[in-house]
Structure formats: C-alpha cells, structure tokens
C-alpha positions as CSV (number, residue, x, y, z in Angstrom):
1,M,-51.5,84.0,52.8
2,E,-54.6,84.0,55.1
3,N,-56.7,84.9,52.1
4,I,-55.6,81.9,50.2
5,A,-56.2,79.6,53.2
6,E,-59.7,81.1,53.7
7,K,-60.5,80.7,50.0
8,T,-59.2,77.0,50.1
9,F,-61.3,76.2,53.2
10,A,-64.4,77.9,51.6
11,E,-63.9,75.8,48.5
12,L,-63.3,72.7,50.6
13,K,-66.5,73.4,52.6
14,E,-68.5,73.9,49.4
15,D,-67.1,70.6,47.9
16,I,-67.9,68.7,51.1
17,S,-71.4,70.1,51.1
18,T,-71.9,69.1,47.5
19,Y,-70.5,65.7,48.2
20,V,-72.8,65.1,51.1
21,E,-75.8,66.3,49.1
22,L,-74.9,64.0,46.2
23,R,-74.4,61.0,48.6
24,L,-77.8,61.7,50.1
25,E,-79.4,61.8,46.7
26,L,-77.6,58.5,45.8
27,L,-78.9,56.9,49.0
28,K,-82.4,58.1,48.1
29,L,-82.2,56.8,44.6
30,N,-80.9,53.4,45.8
31,T,-83.7,53.2,48.3
32,Y,-86.3,53.9,45.5
33,E,-84.7,51.2,43.4
34,R,-84.8,48.6,46.1
35,V,-88.4,49.4,47.0
36,A,-89.4,49.2,43.3
37,K,-87.6,45.9,42.9
38,T,-89.1,44.5,46.0
39,M,-92.6,45.6,44.9
40,A,-92.1,44.1,41.5
41,V,-91.0,40.8,42.9
42,F,-93.8,40.9,45.5
43,S,-96.4,41.6,42.7
44,Y,-95.0,38.8,40.6
45,G,-95.2,36.5,43.5
46,I,-98.8,37.3,44.2
47,V,-99.7,36.6,40.6
48,L,-97.9,33.3,40.7
49,V,-99.6,32.3,44.0
50,L,-103.0,33.2,42.6
51,L,-102.4,31.2,39.4
52,A,-101.1,28.2,41.5
53,F,-104.1,28.5,43.8
54,F,-106.6,28.3,41.0
55,A,-104.7,25.5,39.3
56,I,-104.7,23.5,42.5
57,L,-108.3,24.3,43.2
58,F,-109.5,23.1,39.8
59,L,-107.2,20.0,39.9
60,F,-108.7,19.0,43.3
61,L,-112.2,19.7,42.0
62,A,-111.5,17.4,39.0
63,L,-110.0,14.8,41.4
64,G,-113.1,15.0,43.6
65,F,-115.4,14.3,40.6
66,F,-113.1,11.6,39.4
67,L,-112.9,9.9,42.8
68,G,-116.7,10.3,43.2
69,E,-117.3,8.5,39.9
70,L,-114.7,5.8,40.8
71,L,-116.2,5.2,44.2
72,G,-119.8,5.6,43.2
73,S,-120.4,8.5,45.7
74,M,-119.6,12.1,44.9
75,A,-119.7,12.9,48.6
76,L,-117.0,10.3,49.4
77,G,-114.9,11.6,46.5
78,F,-114.9,15.1,47.9
79,V,-114.4,13.9,51.5
80,L,-111.2,12.3,50.2
81,V,-110.2,15.5,48.5
82,V,-110.8,17.4,51.8
83,G,-108.6,14.9,53.5
84,M,-105.8,15.7,51.1
85,Y,-106.3,19.4,51.7
86,L,-106.1,18.8,55.4
87,L,-102.9,16.8,54.9
88,L,-101.4,19.6,52.9
89,F,-102.4,22.1,55.6
90,G,-100.9,19.9,58.3
91,L,-97.6,19.5,56.4
92,T,-97.5,23.3,55.9
93,M,-98.0,23.9,59.6
94,F,-95.4,21.2,60.5
95,F,-92.8,22.8,58.2
96,K,-93.7,26.4,59.0
97,K,-90.3,27.4,60.4
98,K,-88.4,25.9,57.5
99,I,-90.7,27.5,55.0
100,T,-90.6,30.9,56.7
101,S,-86.8,30.9,57.1
102,K,-86.3,29.8,53.5
103,V,-88.5,32.7,52.2
104,M,-86.9,35.2,54.5
105,N,-83.4,34.1,53.4
106,E,-84.4,34.4,49.7
107,I,-85.7,37.9,50.3
108,I,-82.6,39.0,52.2
109,T,-80.4,37.5,49.5
110,A,-82.2,39.2,46.8
111,M,-82.0,42.6,48.6
112,M,-78.3,42.2,49.5
113,S,-77.2,41.0,46.1
114,K,-76.9,44.6,44.8
115,D,-74.8,45.6,47.8
116,E,-72.4,42.8,47.2
117,K,-72.0,43.7,43.5
118,D,-71.3,47.3,44.5
119,N,-68.7,46.3,47.1
120,E,-66.8,43.8,45.1
121,E,-63.3,44.6,44.3
122,T,-61.4,42.8,41.6
123,T,-57.8,41.8,41.9
124,D,-55.2,41.2,39.2
125,P,-53.3,37.8,39.1
126,A,-50.5,39.3,41.2
127,G,-53.1,40.0,44.0
128,H,-53.2,43.8,43.7
129,V,-56.5,45.5,44.2
130,D,-57.7,47.6,41.3
131,G,-57.5,51.3,42.1
132,G,-54.5,50.9,44.4
133,T,-51.1,52.4,44.0
134,A,-48.5,50.6,41.8
135,P,-45.8,48.7,43.7
136,G,-42.8,50.9,44.3
137,A,-44.7,54.1,43.8
C-alpha cells in the first residue's frame, strides 16, 4: 500500500514539475511575443513619424516660397512659416498631458488586448460557462 502511495506521489511530483516548467516556457514565449509586437509597432510608428516629418517639412517649405512670392519678400514668407511652426509647438506643449495620456492608453490597450482574448469565457444562451459541469451532474 505504501509503495503505491509513494509511486503516486512521485508521479504527481514529476507531473507538477513538468507543469511548472511548461508554464514558465509559455510565460517566456508570451513575453517574447509581446516584445516582438511592441517593437514592430514601435518601428512602424517611427517610419510613419519620419514620413510625416518630411511631408510637413516640404509642405512648409513650399508654403514659405509661396507666401514669399505672394508678399514680395521671401524672408517675410518664411517668417510667417516659422510663426506657424511656433504655433504648432505651442499647441503641442499646451496639450502635452492629453497627448501623452492618449498615447499611453493606446499602448496599454494594445498590450492588454491579448490578455483579454485569452481570459474571455463564452457562455451559452442559458448562461452556463463553457467547460463547466452540466446541470444536475
């Protein structure tokens, strides 16, 4: 009888060790996946910001030349463009907290979306959770 109990506890210990190792491996793989997704989104964001930067730069250069021709003074045209840049800078500083919190919320939402998908449980129309025991069992 003791031999069976020892054998059962040894198997249980081995199963628990295997389970813990597999859970750690899963945690490691999930971490790698999140880091990879974060880096991919970050890289994509950098590319978009650079493209937007150059587009805005050339648009403001064109606007500077246009205003310079229109006003008869290139210097005055570019001074007006610098004023627009300063206005954009001021607006960005004024709304810094809103912009920062919006970006942080989007990042957190993106990182948490996988957790929510993993933790969702579906219910049948009667309100029973999948994987549960049948009523009356």
